[in-house]
Structures are given as structure tokens and as C-alpha cells.
N, C-alpha and C positions, 0 to 999 in steps of 0.2 A: 449670454453664456454660450460658448462653442464647445464642440466635442474635443477640439484640439486643446483648449484650455483645461478641460477635465483630464485629458491625457497627461498634460504637463503636471497638473495637480496630483494625479496618481503617482507619477514618477517621483516627485518630491516627497510624497507621503511614504513611499517605499524606502527611499534612500535616507530621508531626513538630513539631506545635505544637498545644497543647490548645485555645487560644482559637479558632484558625482551624477546627479540627476541629469544635468545638462549634457554630460558626456554620454550617458546612456541614450539620451534622446538625439544625440548628434547635432546639438544646437549650441549657440553661444550662451554662457551663463547670464550675461546681462539681458539677453532676450527672454530667457526663462524667468528671471526675476521680474521683468516688466509684465509678462503675461500673468504671472501669479498676482502681481499688484493690481492689474486690471480686474482680475477675477474677484479679489478681495473688495475692490471698490464697488463692483456690481452687487456683491453679497451684503455690503455695508458692515462687514465685521471681519477682523483678522482671522485667517485660517491657520497661521503658523505663529508660534512664539519664537522670536529670534533673540536668543540670549547669548551674547558673545559669539562663539563659533558653533554653538549648539542650536539645532532647530527641532522643534517639537510641535505636534498638532495641538491646536486649541480645542475646546469642546465643540465649537462650531465646525472646526476642521474635521473632527471625528464624525460628526453628523453628516457632513457633505461626503466624506469618504465612503460611509456606509451606502449612501444612495448612489454615488458614482459607480461603485462596484456593481450595483444592481443595473445601472444604465448599460454598462459594457457587457454585463452578463446577458441582458435581453438582446443586445445587438448580435452577440455570438449565437444565441438561440435562433434568431431570425435568419442569420447566414446559413446555419445548419439546415433549417427547414427549406430554404430556397435552393440549396445544393441538392437536397432530395427531390424537390419539385422538378429541377432541371435534369435529374438523373446523372449528376456529376459524381464520380467515384473518386473524389479528391478531398483534400483537407488534412487535418491533423487529429490523431487519436492518441490520448495520453492515458496510460494504464498504470495503476499502482497495484502490485500483487505481493502476496506473501512470498518470502524467499524460497521456500520449498517448492511452491508452484512454479516459480521462475525456472527452477532447475529441471523438473521432470515433466511438467504439464504443458507449459507454454511454448517451448521450442518447436515441437511438431505442429502445433496449432498456428503459430506465427508464420512458419514456412508456407503452409497452405494458404493462409490468409493473404500473404504478400503476393502470391501468385495470382490471386483473384483481384487484389486491390494494389497494384504496383505503384500507383500514384498517391497513395495515402502515406503521409509521414507518421509513422508509428513509433511511439516512445513507451518503453516498459521499464518501470522502476521497481526494484525489490525493496519493500518497505515493511515496517512493523504495522500491526493492526491500527494503533492509534494514529500513526502518520497517514495511513490510507484514509481513515475517517476525516482527519483534518484537511487533507488534500481535496477531498470531495466537497466538503463544506465551503472551502475557500475557492472552489472552482479551478484548482490547479490540476485536478484529475477529472477525466471524463467517466472513468469506470474503475471500480476496485474489485479485486478478488481477495476475499478476506474470510475470517472466521464468522460464523453465524451463531446466534443472532447478533445483529448490530442494533443497539438501542438508541435511536435518535429519531425524533419526529420528522426531520427533514430528509431522512434517508429511507430508501426501499431496497429490497433484496430479492434475488432469484436463487433458490437452492441449486447447487451444482452436484455435489456428492458428499457422502460421509466416508471418512477413511479411519482405519485403525491406527493407533500408536503402538509401536513395537519396541521391544528391548533390543539394544545393540550391545553385544559383548565381544571381547576378543576371542579368537580361536583358542580352544583348550580351556576356557574359563569354566568353573563349576556350574554356571547357569546356562551354558551352551546346550540347552535341551530343546525339546519340541515346544514346550510351553512352561511358563513360570507364573506363580501368583504374585500380584503386585506387592503384597505385604512382605514378601521375601527380600525385596530390595532394601528394606530398612537396615539389613545387616551387611550390606556391601557398599563400598565406596562408589559414589556416582559423580559424573560430570554433567552439568546441566546449564541451560540458559539462565541468565539472571532473573530475579523475581519480578522485574517490571515487564517481562515478556509474557504475552498471552498464553503461549504454549506451556511455559513454566507454571503459570497460574492455573491452567487446566489440570496439569499433572498434580499440583499441590491440592487442588480441590478433590480429586479422586482419592488422594492419600488421606485427606482430612475426614472423608466419609468412613474410612477404615480405622480412624483413630491413630494413624501413623504419620510420620514425617520423614522426609528424606533430607539428609544433611550433606550436600555435595562437598567434596574435597576441592572442587575446582568449578568455577563458573566462567563461561566464555560466551561471547555474543555471536560468533560465527559458527554455523553448522559444520562447515568443513573442519574447523579446529576441534570441535567436539568429537567428530568421528576419528580424527587423527589421534586424539588422546585415548580414545577407546582402543584403537589398533595397537597403541603402544602400552596398553595395560594399566593406564592411570586410573580407570574406573569404567563403569557402564553408563549408558545413557538411554533416554527414551526419545524417539523421533517418529515421524509419520512413516508407516510401512512402505508406501509407494516411493518415498524419498530414499529409503534404504535399498529398495529394489533397484532404483535408478543408479545408485552408487556402485552396486555390485562389487563391493570391496572384499577381496579374498582374505583379508585379515580380520574381518568382522563377521559374526554370526547373528542373523536376525532371529529373535525369539518372540513368540506370541505371548502377550500378557493376558492373563485371565483373572477372574474373581477380583475385580471386574475387568471386562474388556474395555480398554480405553479408546474412545472415539472422539473425533472432532468433525464438525460440519463446516463445509466450505461452500461459498457461493459468491455471486456477483452482488456488488453494492453500488448504488448510484443515487443521485439527488432526485427526489420526487418531481421537482419542478423543472428538471433539465430535459430539453427536447432530445429524445433518443433517435439519432439519425440512422439511416439505413446501414451505414458503415459500422456503427457501434453494434447494431443488431446482428450484422453478419459476423462480427468478431465473437459475440456471445454464442452464436450458433456453432461457430468453428471450434471454440474451446469446449463447448458442451459435447460435440461429436468426438473430439479427441479424448475427453475424459471417459466417455463410454467405451472407446476402444481400449484404453488403459485398463479399465475394470474388467473387460472381457479377457484381456491377456492375463491378468492376475488370477482370474477364476479358472483358467485352463492350466495354470502351473501346478 
């Protein structure tokens, strides 16, 4: 068994189509089929079911895929450790972050980080909490910035900060006051994220403790769309206070919510068994420093 054969096996497992896998690998399809056949002969059992034009993993194929992912994961860990040993500030860092953090927290942190690590290929994706967790577990992400706590035995976290959620209302709205009690919102139209979003679930949990429920007249998945609807008077919404500060929309008034104060905890999330290279640690340090500066700016307002 060779690593090249396992690489070919992984490609076919992802595509479940020999021609597409061969194209991704930049090799001829007959060559790919031959290598998979050799691998199956060595295993002594079929790895794929080929039914007409459809290809599917057999139970043996699923078992091999699980261990093959582990093999390549360990190789990546070794490469990361060796880069640190040689003092090389190169490589690739893939981050999955909450959309709000991508907007106001990460841009200044990334700018400073890239000045120190210009040779690092940095990719940052704005994702939902569930997708961040999935990306980490599948080794598609090196680091996540997500809601805490994250309940999974394979993941660990580092707290970053706690932020308040604020009410956003259009200018001239009856709730455009210094502060508003949460239960008051039950009597006003709202525009919110759908129920499968963690931020919406957090808002609903606070409401449930008060024995109230919000019935949004509109649900939208994009934060920019929510604030646009607020500015046009469609309804009010609840979003992280730092995000609303970042928007600085002259058509929207940020109002503090009280009784209770709504908060969410944000932090870094990563796989416990993943080697944390110097580049990743430097990125964590830079984002932590940036978040501290943002909090200082908010406190002086």
C-alpha cells in the first residue's frame, strides 16, 4: 500500500465518480481505475460498489476511509511540527468564524497578522456555528471563532470575550430610547435570523425564561439584510452590540436591552489532538489583542 494509492482512494471517495476524481488528480481515468483495483487486490476486498454509473463506498471502503483520513491528518501534523522546528513562517492557515466577527473583529487583526506573516496563505470563512464545528472535526479548518461553550469531546476552546446583544430600531421608533426591557419586544414586529441559527436560539432562550416569545414578521439569513429591513421600518432586530457599532448606520438606533441583559460568549475552538503551530498561536494572540482594543474603545464611548 502506497500513500499515492491512498490519495487516489480519498479522491474517489470524495467524488464517488472515477472520471471526476481522475480530473481532480490530473491523471487518466484508466490509470486511476487500475490503482484502485491494485489497492482492492491488496486489501482482498472491494472498496467501492460499482452499480451502473453509480459508485458507492462499501463497508470496507468506509473503514479504510476513516483510517486514511487519520493517516493524512498525522502527516499534516508532522509537517506543521517540522515547520515550527525549522522556524519557517510559511504554510496555510484556514479559519472559520462567525459572520459578525468577520465584519468587525478580524479585518484589523488580519491586517497586522499578514504584515508579520506575509508568506502564510490565510483563508477566512464566515460560517454558522454548526459548520465551524463540522469543519474542525473534518480537519477542513485549523481554527474556529465561535459561540461558547462548544460541547464535543474532540474539541477544546479558549475564551475570547463576552459581548452584549442590543436592540436595533429605526430612527424615530417608539423604542428608540436609552434602554428597553426584553419583554417589551413581544408587542412589536421583529425581523430575525431563522430558528436554526445559534444567535436566534440564544434570543429565544432568553425569551423563554421570561415566558414570552417573539413572532418575527420576517426571517432572513443575512445580517446586512436584517439591518436594511430595520432601517426601512419593517421591524426591529437583535444583534451583537459591537457589530451595530461597526455598521454605524445613521438610519438605525442601537438600544440597550435590560431585564435581562442579553450576552453571548465568543472564543477560539480547535481540535484537541491537532498540533497548534506557531503561526496559529500568533493568529490567536493577534485576534486577542485586537478584541482587547475594541473593548477599550467601547468603554471610552
